[in-house]
C-alpha positions as CSV (number, residue, x, y, z in Angstrom):
1,M,2.3,-16.8,7.6
2,Q,-0.1,-18.1,10.3
3,L,-1.0,-15.7,13.1
4,S,-2.4,-17.0,16.4
5,T,-2.8,-16.1,20.1
6,N,-1.2,-17.7,23.1
7,N,-2.0,-16.6,26.6
8,D,0.6,-18.6,28.4
9,A,3.2,-16.8,30.5
10,A,6.0,-15.6,28.3
11,A,8.7,-17.6,30.1
12,T,6.9,-20.9,29.6
13,V,6.1,-20.6,25.8
14,A,7.9,-23.2,23.8
15,T,9.1,-21.3,20.7
16,P,12.2,-21.0,18.6
17,C,12.2,-17.3,19.4
18,L,10.5,-15.1,22.1
19,V,10.3,-11.4,21.1
20,I,10.2,-8.9,24.0
21,G,10.6,-5.1,24.2
22,I,12.5,-3.0,26.8
23,H,12.6,0.7,27.3
24,E,15.8,2.7,27.5
25,D,14.8,4.6,30.7
26,A,12.1,2.6,32.4
27,P,11.9,-0.6,34.6
28,L,11.2,-3.9,32.9
29,S,7.5,-4.5,32.5
30,G,5.2,-7.0,30.9
31,A,6.8,-10.0,29.2
32,A,10.3,-8.6,29.9
33,A,9.6,-8.5,33.6
34,E,8.3,-12.1,33.5
35,V,11.4,-13.3,31.7
36,N,13.6,-11.5,34.1
37,E,11.9,-13.0,37.1
38,A,11.9,-16.6,35.6
39,S,15.6,-16.3,34.8
40,G,16.6,-15.1,38.2
41,G,17.4,-11.6,37.1
42,A,19.5,-12.6,34.1
43,L,17.9,-9.9,31.9
44,S,18.7,-7.2,34.4
45,Q,22.2,-8.4,34.7
46,R,22.7,-8.2,30.9
47,I,21.3,-4.7,30.9
48,E,23.6,-3.6,33.7
49,S,26.6,-5.1,31.8
50,R,25.4,-3.3,28.7
51,D,25.2,-6.6,26.7
52,I,21.6,-5.5,25.8
53,S,20.1,-2.1,25.5
54,G,16.7,-0.4,25.2
55,L,18.0,2.0,22.6
56,F,15.4,2.6,20.0
57,R,15.2,-0.2,17.3
58,K,18.3,-1.9,18.7
59,T,18.0,-5.7,18.5
60,T,19.9,-8.3,20.6
61,L,19.6,-12.1,20.4
62,L,20.0,-14.1,23.6
63,H,20.4,-17.9,23.7
64,G,19.6,-20.3,26.5
65,L,18.4,-18.0,29.2
66,P,17.9,-20.0,32.4
67,G,14.3,-20.6,33.5
68,V,13.0,-19.6,30.1
69,T,11.6,-22.3,27.7
70,A,12.2,-20.4,24.5
71,E,15.3,-21.4,22.5
72,R,16.2,-17.7,21.8
73,I,15.0,-14.4,23.1
74,L,15.0,-11.4,20.8
75,V,15.2,-8.1,22.8
76,V,14.0,-5.1,20.9
77,G,14.8,-1.5,22.1
78,L,11.8,0.7,22.4
79,G,13.7,3.8,23.3
80,K,12.6,6.4,25.8
81,S,9.2,5.6,27.2
82,E,7.9,9.1,26.9
83,K,8.7,9.1,23.2
84,L,7.0,5.8,22.4
85,D,4.1,6.9,20.2
86,R,2.3,4.8,17.5
87,S,4.8,5.5,14.8
88,R,7.8,4.6,16.9
89,F,6.1,1.5,18.2
90,N,5.6,0.5,14.5
91,Q,9.2,1.1,13.7
92,A,10.3,-1.0,16.6
93,C,8.1,-3.8,15.4
94,Q,9.6,-3.5,11.9
95,A,13.1,-3.8,13.4
96,A,12.0,-7.0,15.0
97,G,10.5,-8.3,11.8
98,T,13.6,-7.4,9.8
99,F,15.8,-9.3,12.3
100,L,13.6,-12.4,12.2
101,R,13.5,-12.3,8.4
102,D,17.3,-12.3,8.1
103,H,17.9,-15.1,10.7
104,P,17.0,-18.9,10.6
105,V,13.8,-18.5,12.6
106,T,10.6,-20.0,11.2
107,S,8.3,-19.4,14.2
108,A,8.2,-16.8,17.0
109,H,6.1,-15.7,19.9
110,I,5.6,-12.0,20.0
111,C,5.2,-9.9,23.2
112,L,6.1,-6.5,21.8
113,H,2.5,-5.3,21.9
114,D,2.3,-5.5,25.7
115,A,4.7,-2.5,25.8
116,G,3.0,-0.4,23.1
117,P,1.8,3.2,23.3
118,G,-0.7,3.8,26.1
119,D,-3.2,5.6,23.9
120,A,-3.6,2.5,21.7
121,S,-6.0,-0.4,22.4
122,P,-4.5,-4.0,22.8
123,G,-6.1,-4.9,19.5
124,W,-4.5,-2.0,17.7
125,R,-1.1,-2.9,19.1
126,A,-1.5,-6.6,18.1
127,R,-2.7,-5.7,14.6
128,Q,0.1,-3.3,14.0
129,A,2.8,-5.5,15.4
130,A,1.5,-8.4,13.2
131,L,1.3,-6.2,10.1
132,A,4.8,-4.8,10.7
133,L,6.1,-8.4,11.1
134,W,4.2,-9.5,7.9
135,Q,5.6,-6.6,5.8
136,A,9.1,-7.2,7.0
137,N,8.7,-10.8,6.1
138,Y,8.0,-10.0,2.4
139,R,10.6,-11.2,-0.2
140,Y,10.4,-10.8,-3.9
141,T,11.1,-14.3,-5.4
142,V,9.5,-14.3,-8.9
143,T,12.7,-13.8,-10.8
144,K,15.2,-14.4,-7.9
145,P,14.2,-17.4,-5.9
146,I,15.4,-17.8,-2.3
147,K,18.7,-19.7,-2.3
148,D,18.9,-23.0,-0.4
149,D,21.3,-21.5,2.2
150,S,19.3,-18.3,2.8
151,P,17.1,-18.0,5.9
152,V,13.6,-19.0,5.2
153,P,10.8,-16.6,5.8
154,L,8.8,-16.7,9.0
155,E,6.0,-19.2,8.7
156,S,4.1,-18.6,11.9
157,A,3.8,-16.2,14.8
158,S,1.9,-16.3,18.0
159,F,1.0,-13.2,19.9
160,A,0.7,-12.8,23.7
161,G,-3.0,-12.6,24.6
162,G,-6.3,-14.3,24.5
163,P,-8.7,-15.1,21.6
164,E,-10.1,-11.6,21.8
165,L,-7.0,-10.5,19.8
166,Q,-7.7,-12.9,16.9
167,T,-9.9,-10.5,15.0
168,A,-7.1,-8.0,15.0
169,L,-4.6,-10.6,13.8
170,D,-7.0,-11.7,11.0
171,Q,-7.2,-8.1,9.9
172,A,-3.4,-7.9,9.8
173,A,-3.2,-11.0,7.7
174,G,-5.8,-9.8,5.3
175,M,-4.0,-6.5,4.8
176,G,-0.7,-8.3,4.7
177,I,-1.8,-10.5,1.8
178,G,-3.0,-7.4,0.0
179,F,0.3,-5.6,0.6
180,D,2.2,-8.7,-0.6
181,K,0.3,-8.7,-3.9
182,A,0.8,-5.0,-4.5
183,R,4.5,-5.2,-3.7
184,E,5.1,-8.2,-6.0
185,L,3.2,-6.5,-8.9
186,G,5.3,-3.4,-8.3
187,D,8.6,-5.2,-8.1
188,L,8.1,-7.3,-11.3
189,P,10.1,-6.3,-14.3
190,P,8.2,-4.5,-17.1
191,N,8.9,-7.2,-19.6
192,I,6.8,-9.5,-17.4
193,C,4.3,-7.2,-15.8
194,N,2.7,-5.7,-18.9
195,P,-1.0,-4.9,-19.3
196,A,-1.9,-8.5,-20.3
197,Y,-0.1,-9.7,-17.2
198,L,-2.1,-7.4,-14.9
199,A,-5.3,-8.8,-16.5
200,Q,-4.0,-12.3,-15.9
201,E,-3.3,-11.5,-12.2
202,A,-6.8,-10.1,-11.9
203,R,-8.3,-13.3,-13.3
204,A,-6.2,-15.3,-10.8
205,I,-7.6,-13.2,-7.9
206,A,-11.2,-13.9,-9.2
207,D,-10.5,-17.6,-9.6
208,R,-9.4,-17.9,-6.0
209,H,-12.2,-15.9,-4.3
210,E,-15.9,-16.7,-4.7
211,S,-16.9,-13.1,-4.0
212,V,-14.7,-11.7,-6.9
213,S,-15.5,-11.5,-10.6
214,V,-13.5,-10.0,-13.4
215,E,-14.0,-8.4,-16.8
216,V,-11.3,-7.2,-19.2
217,L,-12.0,-4.7,-22.0
218,E,-9.8,-4.9,-25.1
219,E,-8.8,-1.9,-27.2
220,D,-11.5,-2.3,-29.8
221,Q,-14.1,-2.2,-27.0
222,M,-12.5,0.9,-25.5
223,A,-12.5,2.5,-29.0
224,E,-16.3,1.9,-29.2
225,L,-16.7,3.7,-25.9
226,G,-14.6,6.7,-27.1
227,M,-11.7,6.2,-24.7
228,D,-9.3,8.1,-27.0
229,A,-7.3,9.6,-24.1
230,L,-6.4,6.2,-22.7
231,L,-5.8,4.7,-26.2
232,G,-3.8,7.7,-27.2
233,V,-1.2,6.9,-24.6
234,S,-1.1,3.2,-25.7
235,R,-0.4,4.0,-29.3
236,G,3.4,3.9,-28.9
237,S,3.5,0.4,-27.3
238,S,3.5,-3.0,-28.8
239,Y,1.5,-4.2,-25.8
240,P,-2.3,-3.6,-26.2
241,A,-4.0,-1.6,-23.4
242,K,-6.4,-3.3,-21.1
243,L,-9.2,-1.9,-18.9
244,I,-9.5,-4.4,-16.0
245,I,-12.7,-4.4,-13.9
246,L,-12.6,-6.5,-10.7
247,R,-15.7,-6.8,-8.5
248,H,-15.9,-7.9,-4.9
249,S,-19.5,-8.5,-4.2
250,G,-19.7,-8.6,-0.4
251,A,-23.0,-6.9,0.1
252,G,-26.4,-7.0,-1.6
253,P,-26.9,-6.0,-5.2
254,D,-28.7,-2.8,-4.1
255,E,-25.7,-1.6,-2.1
256,R,-23.9,1.1,-4.1
257,P,-20.2,0.2,-4.5
258,V,-17.0,2.0,-3.6
259,V,-15.0,2.3,-6.8
260,L,-11.2,2.2,-6.7
261,V,-9.5,3.4,-9.9
262,G,-5.8,2.6,-10.4
263,K,-3.2,4.0,-12.8
264,G,-1.6,1.0,-14.4
265,I,1.3,2.4,-16.6
266,T,3.4,-0.8,-16.6
267,F,6.4,1.1,-17.9
268,D,6.6,4.9,-18.4
269,S,9.4,6.0,-20.8
270,G,7.8,9.4,-21.0
271,G,6.8,8.7,-24.6
272,L,8.1,11.2,-27.1
273,S,8.7,13.6,-24.1
274,L,11.4,11.0,-23.2
275,K,12.5,10.8,-19.6
276,S,16.2,11.0,-18.7
277,G,18.0,7.7,-18.4
278,D,19.2,8.2,-14.8
279,N,16.1,6.8,-13.1
280,M,14.1,5.4,-15.9
281,M,14.5,1.9,-14.6
282,Q,12.3,2.9,-11.7
283,M,9.4,3.6,-14.1
284,K,8.3,-0.1,-13.8
285,Y,6.8,1.3,-10.6
286,D,4.4,3.6,-12.5
287,M,1.7,1.0,-12.1
288,C,1.8,1.0,-8.3
289,G,-1.6,2.8,-8.3
290,A,-3.0,-0.2,-10.0
291,A,-1.1,-2.5,-7.7
292,G,-2.5,-0.7,-4.7
293,V,-6.1,-0.9,-5.7
294,M,-5.8,-4.6,-6.7
295,G,-4.1,-5.3,-3.4
296,A,-6.9,-3.5,-1.5
297,L,-9.6,-5.5,-3.3
298,L,-7.7,-8.7,-2.6
299,A,-7.6,-7.8,1.1
300,C,-11.3,-7.2,1.1
301,A,-11.9,-10.6,-0.4
302,Q,-9.6,-12.2,2.1
303,L,-11.4,-10.5,5.0
304,G,-14.8,-11.2,3.5
305,L,-15.8,-7.5,4.0
306,P,-19.6,-7.0,3.6
307,V,-19.2,-4.2,1.1
308,N,-19.3,-4.0,-2.7
309,V,-16.0,-2.8,-4.2
310,I,-15.2,-2.3,-7.9
311,T,-11.6,-1.9,-8.9
312,V,-10.9,-0.5,-12.3
313,V,-7.3,-0.6,-13.6
314,A,-6.3,1.3,-16.7
315,A,-3.3,-0.8,-17.8
316,V,-1.2,0.8,-20.5
317,E,2.5,1.1,-21.5
318,N,3.8,4.6,-22.5
319,M,6.5,4.3,-25.2
320,P,7.9,6.3,-28.1
321,D,7.1,5.1,-31.5
322,G,6.2,6.3,-35.0
323,N,2.6,5.9,-34.0
324,A,2.9,7.4,-30.5
325,Y,0.9,10.5,-29.5
326,R,2.7,13.8,-29.8
327,P,3.1,17.0,-27.9
328,G,0.6,19.3,-29.6
329,D,-2.0,16.7,-30.2
330,V,-5.6,17.4,-29.2
331,I,-7.4,14.3,-27.9
332,T,-11.1,13.9,-27.2
333,S,-11.7,12.0,-24.0
334,M,-14.6,9.6,-23.3
335,S,-16.4,12.5,-21.5
336,G,-16.3,14.6,-24.7
337,Q,-13.9,17.1,-23.2
338,T,-10.8,17.8,-25.3
339,V,-7.3,17.8,-24.0
340,E,-4.2,19.6,-25.5
341,V,-1.2,17.4,-25.0
342,L,1.8,19.5,-24.0
343,N,3.8,16.7,-22.5
344,T,3.5,13.0,-23.3
345,D,5.1,12.2,-19.9
346,A,1.9,13.5,-18.2
347,E,0.1,10.4,-19.4
348,G,-1.3,9.0,-16.2
349,R,-4.1,11.6,-16.0
350,L,-5.0,10.8,-19.6
351,V,-5.7,7.1,-18.8
352,L,-7.4,8.0,-15.5
353,C,-9.7,10.5,-17.0
354,D,-11.3,7.9,-19.3
355,A,-11.5,5.4,-16.5
356,L,-13.2,8.0,-14.2
357,T,-15.8,8.6,-17.0
358,Y,-16.3,4.9,-17.5
359,I,-17.1,4.2,-13.8
360,E,-20.1,6.5,-13.8
361,R,-22.2,3.6,-14.9
362,F,-21.7,1.9,-11.5
363,E,-23.3,4.8,-9.6
364,P,-20.7,4.6,-6.8
365,Q,-21.1,5.9,-3.3
366,A,-17.5,7.0,-3.4
367,V,-14.7,7.0,-6.0
368,I,-11.0,6.9,-5.0
369,D,-8.3,6.9,-7.7
370,V,-4.7,6.0,-6.9
371,A,-1.8,7.0,-9.1
372,T,2.0,7.6,-9.0
373,L,1.0,10.7,-10.8
374,T,3.5,13.5,-10.2
375,G,7.1,14.1,-9.3
376,A,5.7,17.3,-7.7
377,C,4.1,15.2,-5.0
378,V,7.5,13.8,-4.1
379,V,9.0,17.3,-4.0
380,A,6.1,18.5,-1.8
381,L,5.7,15.5,0.6
382,G,8.8,13.3,0.2
383,H,8.3,9.6,0.8
384,H,6.4,9.4,4.1
385,A,3.0,10.8,3.1
386,S,0.9,10.2,0.1
387,G,-0.9,13.2,-1.4
388,L,-4.7,13.5,-1.1
389,L,-7.0,15.8,-3.0
390,S,-10.8,15.5,-2.9
391,N,-14.0,17.3,-3.9
392,D,-15.7,16.0,-0.7
393,D,-14.3,17.0,2.7
394,D,-16.0,14.2,4.6
395,L,-14.5,11.6,2.3
396,A,-11.1,13.2,2.6
397,A,-11.4,13.2,6.4
398,D,-12.4,9.5,6.4
399,L,-9.4,8.6,4.2
400,L,-7.0,10.6,6.3
401,A,-8.3,8.9,9.5
402,A,-8.0,5.5,8.0
403,G,-4.4,6.2,6.9
404,D,-3.5,7.5,10.4
405,D,-5.0,4.4,12.0
406,V,-2.8,2.0,10.1
407,L,0.2,4.3,9.7
408,D,-0.3,4.5,5.9
409,R,-0.7,8.2,6.1
410,A,-1.7,10.9,3.6
411,W,-1.7,14.7,3.6
412,H,-4.7,16.7,2.4
413,L,-3.8,19.3,-0.3
414,P,-6.0,22.0,-1.7
415,L,-8.3,21.7,-4.7
416,W,-9.2,25.3,-5.0
417,E,-10.8,26.8,-8.0
418,E,-8.0,29.4,-8.4
419,Y,-5.7,26.6,-9.5
420,Q,-8.0,25.5,-12.4
421,S,-6.9,28.4,-14.7
422,Q,-3.4,26.9,-15.0
423,L,-5.0,24.3,-17.2
424,D,-6.5,26.8,-19.7
425,S,-5.8,26.0,-23.3
426,P,-6.3,28.1,-26.5
427,V,-7.1,25.1,-28.6
428,A,-8.9,22.6,-26.3
429,D,-11.0,22.4,-23.1
430,M,-7.8,22.0,-21.1
431,K,-4.1,21.3,-21.2
432,N,-2.7,18.1,-19.8
433,V,-0.2,20.0,-17.6
434,G,-0.5,23.1,-15.6
435,G,3.0,24.5,-15.6
436,M,5.8,24.3,-13.0
437,S,4.0,25.5,-9.9
438,A,1.7,23.4,-7.8
439,G,2.0,20.4,-10.1
440,V,0.4,17.9,-7.7
441,V,-2.6,20.2,-7.3
442,T,-3.1,21.0,-11.0
443,A,-2.9,17.3,-11.7
444,G,-5.7,16.8,-9.2
445,C,-7.6,19.7,-10.8
446,F,-7.4,18.0,-14.2
447,L,-8.8,14.7,-12.8
448,S,-11.6,16.6,-10.8
449,R,-13.0,17.7,-14.2
450,F,-13.9,14.1,-14.9
451,A,-15.3,13.4,-11.4
452,R,-17.8,16.2,-11.0
453,K,-20.7,13.8,-10.6
454,Q,-19.0,11.8,-7.9
455,R,-17.8,11.9,-4.2
456,W,-14.2,11.6,-5.4
457,A,-10.7,11.5,-3.9
458,H,-7.3,11.3,-5.6
459,I,-4.3,9.7,-3.9
460,D,-0.9,10.5,-5.4
461,N,1.5,7.8,-4.1
462,A,4.4,8.7,-6.3
463,G,6.6,9.2,-3.2
464,S,5.3,6.5,-1.1
465,A,4.8,3.5,-3.5
466,W,8.4,2.4,-3.5
467,K,11.7,2.9,-1.6
468,W,13.5,5.3,-3.8
469,K,17.0,5.1,-2.3
470,S,17.2,1.4,-1.4
471,D,16.8,-2.0,-2.9
472,D,13.7,-2.8,-0.8
473,G,11.4,-2.1,-3.8
474,A,7.7,-1.5,-3.7
475,T,5.9,-0.7,-0.4
476,G,2.4,-1.7,-1.4
477,R,1.0,1.6,-0.2
478,P,-1.8,2.6,0.0
479,V,-3.3,-0.9,0.5
480,G,-3.5,-0.3,4.3
481,L,-5.3,3.1,4.0
482,L,-7.8,1.8,1.4
483,T,-8.5,-1.5,3.3
484,R,-9.0,0.4,6.6
485,Y,-11.4,2.8,4.9
486,L,-13.3,-0.1,3.3
487,M,-13.5,-1.7,6.7
488,Q,-15.2,1.4,8.0
489,V,-17.6,1.5,5.1
490,A,-18.5,-2.1,5.7
491,G,-19.1,-1.4,9.4
492,T,-16.3,-3.8,10.4
493,L,-14.9,-2.7,13.8
494,A,-11.3,-1.8,14.2
495,P,-9.5,-3.5,17.0
């Protein structure tokens, strides 16, 4: 989708659809006031007759308003003015995007950001409006193409304002492309999106971007490195594991990289600790950590961020088989630490621990791993916030602020020493599960033992990576949080 600016008066813009916002309890302002004046009060008349309303997220389409050049006008309810904060503004923009996606509109002129929250800059409003529109415009088409009689996706959108907003729109487009890639990878069926497919997608990203290079380690190479924890998980699958290393070289060779590590379990049956059948079909989403870090690196490449980023994806399938690893096994990780396996369905931490050891060679300035790691995170935080644990408070604060800024939010959970004893094992350095209590925290404690040399953070996106109770599929999170953080590291100004 092409994003541009247009500083003409709203009523004079030639567009298939003009998008404006109105409050439930306040006089018309901005573009809505301009349209009302140009139409001789037609907008006010429709409000008085209750044909249109400012109720929050309510959308109404008007045709052929006198004095207005646009073919259609989409009126979006912003609700009560005193309640319009950044989150509600974003939701209103999403409502507009969803309406446009489902109707035969290929181009639109957006004026919603002129009525955004007062504590937000014009650039922030434009970026978030554009990003909400972009995300609503996403459609999964790989195995279900758009039918000829279906509305086509939005192809272009102009935003009210001058060229000073273009940087904000470019940032939205870069993030949007990253979100789209992460969502598509998440939505793909597991018979297509296996470890080899993720490696293929990584190579495609590198082929399309001059700043990006790729390396893929095969199982024999991982065995030489002693990555027996990762390879143990892979033993039950007919698909060989891959360790995928993507590099975005946006800064000089002496600049230490930010390393992103993604859990890429392309399907998680639970292994011999087999999951119940009720929701097993959702376990194609167990690679959404990998999808998120790949999407973030793609966004960096699209934006040309002057920062070095290395993304490492541990791509594995967890299946039961005569050769599968078992509850009771003791596995030696690449770090030399031993792990007693109590539950083969706690496999994500086993592939991540070897990946976290592997990345020490890059001498990173910061390490962030992303994983759909625990159902306990879903119980604790639901589907709105990702879980965040870190051994560095400054890094955690930066990530939380980045997430807040782009409304891809996380919540900081404790990584206290008192929790570590739940991992004690009589036969190994640690168990791979810490019992029923504080599951998301003990999973973080497990990973922290392999990141002691790093400024490290762990993001658990088990609840936020896909829409659990709808057919909308993957969300792409935390692409926004990661990209915004990397913009900060790169010194790229937010709008």
